[in-house]
C-alpha positions, -999 to +999 in steps of 0.1 A: +000+000+000+013+034-010+000+061+013+017+092-001+032+100-034+051+133-033+052+147-068+076+175-073+096+187-102+130+203-096+135+236-114+149+270-104+113+281-097+107+252-073+141+254-056+123+267-025+104+233-023+135+211-026+132+180-004+170+181+004+169+218+014+171+222+052+166+259+051+133+277+059+120+274+023+130+237+019+108+207+025+133+183+041+115+184+074+081+179+058+095+148+040+111+136+072+078+139+092+059+121+064+083+092+065+083+090+103+045+091+105+037+069+074+068+048+071+096+054+046+083+026+023+050+044+020+064+078+009+079+084-025+093+115-041+088+113-079+089+135-109+062+118-129+031+098-120+017+066-134-019+067-122-024+030-131-002+019-102-023+038-076-049+022-054-080+039-039-063+039-005-033+059-018-028+096-015-009+121-036+007+154-026+015+176-056+042+199-043+046+230-065+037+212-097+054+229-127+038+205-153+001+201-161-017+178-137-039+156-160-075+161-149-092+129-161-068+104-145-068+124-113-106+127-112-109+089-117-084+083-089-104+106-066-137+091-076-124+057-066-116+069-031-080+083-035-069+115-019-049+144-033-036+177-022-018+205-040+008+227-022+019+258-042+031+293-035+006+311-058 
């Protein structure tokens, strides 16, 4: 069971959300807390998402997405019981 998928794309614009950044704009602590609370096997940091591998009990965190999030696969995932959240600075 995959509980959280952390989808982030590294670019200069998203440097503030870098998972290795321990500064105030970084997300290293957020990633650490997620792994501690959910288990490191259940948290993945990825750059692209294959919706076909997700199960309804999974959850996705889109962290400052810089690419288009495909509506139809996401809507189907949510309709099946999946969960998703978007974190952005806009």
